N, C-alpha and C positions, 0 to 999 in steps of 0.2 A: 139229260140234265147234268150228269157228271162229266160227260164229254164236253158239253158247252162250257162248263166251268173250268175246264183244263186239268181236272184231277184224274181223269181216266182217258188218256190220249190213245190207248190201245186196250184190247181185250174187251170183255163185256160182262155184265152181271148175269149170273145163271141162277141165283137163289136169293130170295128175300124172306127173312124170318121175322115177323113182328113180335114185339114183347111190350107189356105194359110199362109205363114210366110215370113217375110222379103221382101215383095214386094217393089221393087224399091231400095233396099239396097244391095242385093247380086248381084254382077256384073258377076261372073264367074260360078255361080251354081244356082240351084233351091232348095228352102227350103220348107218343109212342116211339119206341126205339126200333129201328129196322137193322137187323144183322144181315150183312151182305157177303156173298161168296162170288168169286170171279172165275172166269175162264181165262187161261193163259193166252196171250202174254200180258196180262194186266200188270201195271207197275207194283212193286212191293209196298209202296207207300200209299196206295189207293185206300180210301177210308173203308174200314171194316164194318162201320155202323154209322147210321144217320139218325137224327131226331126229327119227327114230324109233329107239327102243332096244328090242331084242328079246332073248330068251334066247340064250345061246351055242349055236352049232351043233355044237361039239365035245362028245360025250357025257361025257367024263371031266371037263372043266372045268365043264360044266353041273352035274354031280353035286356038285362042290365048292361051287358057288354056291348050290345048293339046300340042301345040308347046313348051310351057315353062314347061310342065310336072307338072302342078298345081295339077291335080287329083292324079297322082302317088305319088307325094311328100307328099300330105296330108295323103294319106292312109299309106304311109311308116311311117309317124310320129306316127299315132295312133297304128300301128302294132308293131313298134320297139322302139320308143323313148319316148312316153308319160309317161310310167311307170318309166323312168329313169330321169325324170326332177322333180324338186320340185314345179314347177308352177302348179296351180290347173287348170285342163282342164276337160270339160265334159266327162263323162264316155262313151266309145264307146261300144255299145252292139253287133254290127255286121258291117262287111265291105266286100266289093267285088270290084274287078277291072278286066276288060277284056282288055288285052293289044292289042288285035286285033281291037276291035271296039271303044275303049276309054270309054266305059260305066263304071260307077262306082257308088257305093252306100256306104253311111255311116249312121249308125243309132246311134243317140246320146241320152244321158240323156238330158232331158229338163230342162234348167236352167233359163227359162223365168221368174220365180218368183223372181229371184234376182234383185237387183237394177241395172238399166241401165242409162246411161247418153246420152242425145241427142247430136249427133255430131255437129249439127249446133249451139248449145249453148256452147259447150266446157265443160271441167271439171274444178273443183277447184284445188287448190294447193295440198291439201292432197291426193286427188284422183290421181293426176299426179305423186306424189311421190310413191304411192302404185303401180302404173303401172310400173314405172321404176324399183322398187324393184322386181316385178314379172318377168320382162324381164331379170334381172340379174340372177334370179333363173333358167330361161330357158338357158341362155348362159353358166353358170358356169360349169355344168357337162361336156360340150364338148369343153371347152376352151383349145385350142392347140391340140385337138383330132379330128379335122375335117376329117382326113383320115379314121377314124373308123365309119363314118356315112354311112347309107345305100346307095347303088348305086343310088337310086331314088332321093336322095338329091344332086342335081347338085352343085358342088363347084362354088363360085362366079367367080373364076379366070379361069374356064375351057374355052377353045376356043369357044365351042358352046354357052355357056352362054354369054360370052362377045360379040360375033357377034350378037346374038339375041337382047341383050339389046341395043347395039349401033344402030342397024338397026331400032328397034322399036322407040327409042327416036328421031332419025333423021327424020323419017317419020311423027312423031307427033308434033315435035317442031315448025314448021312454023305456024300451026293452033293455038297452045298455045301462041306463041309470038304475033300473030295478035290479038288474043282476050284479052290477059291479060298482054301483054308486058308493057303497060303504068303503070300498078299497081305493077310491079315487080322491085326490086332494080336493078340498072344498072349493078352491079357486077354479079348478078344472070343471067341476060340476056346475059352478055358476056360469062359466062360459058356455057350456052345453045348453043350459036353460035359456040363455039369451041369443043362441046362434041365429035364430030367424031374424033378429035385429042386427047383429054385428057381423054375420057371415058375409052378406053382400058388400058391406063397407070395407072389410078386410080384402076381399077379392078385387075391389076397385082401387086399392091404395096405389099411390104413385111409385115411381122407381123404374129401374131397368128390368126387363124380362129376358128370359133365356129358355132354351130347351131343358127339360129335366125328365127324370124317371118317375112315373107315378106308382111304381111297384118295386121299390128298392128294399128288399128284405133278404135275409141270408139264404133262403131257398132259391133265389135267382142269382146267387153270386158263387163263382168258383175261383179258387186261388192257385197261383203257381208260385215259383220261387221269388218272383219280383212283386207282382201286384194282382188284384182281381182281374 
């Protein structure tokens, strides 16, 4: 894997030490950091750690991920779209997906040394602007070209996607309303109460479509000196 990707032209891995990663943060998958040791003459800049992403261990959440095609869509992004976007994403060294069992695997560059922002604290204005600029870099290459996206990237206005989204929201909304309704603006509560009616209409609205991130939150963003 490392040899094929060009980051280990000589030497070999002699030790792999796994460590938990993202415990309590990753909802639909399991993450693990692999610490690597090499036999000389491995190059000094060979990665000392990798990140592995696997399906969620919880059966209920895994069924949701498979129903909405989360694993297939993410793998399609790193297989076909990542190199066509200007946004910086971790390098993917290896990937695999079994359409029969739903098992999947992604092996990434470890970007844990970059600056992260705690989601509970929120980010500052400059960081927020940098995130918005990066999202624009993701959207721009595919603006108005959604029909050219891989089949695994389900269009928002597809009948299957609309039905799944509406059904999931309707089943979840009563609990959300009971627990947080008093803290939500009345206008938002009114939208939630009418979502079965207005959700499909919003999803079918006209306009240009593009690729986008369905999980854009601070726990999935790292910052360097220039941008996320």
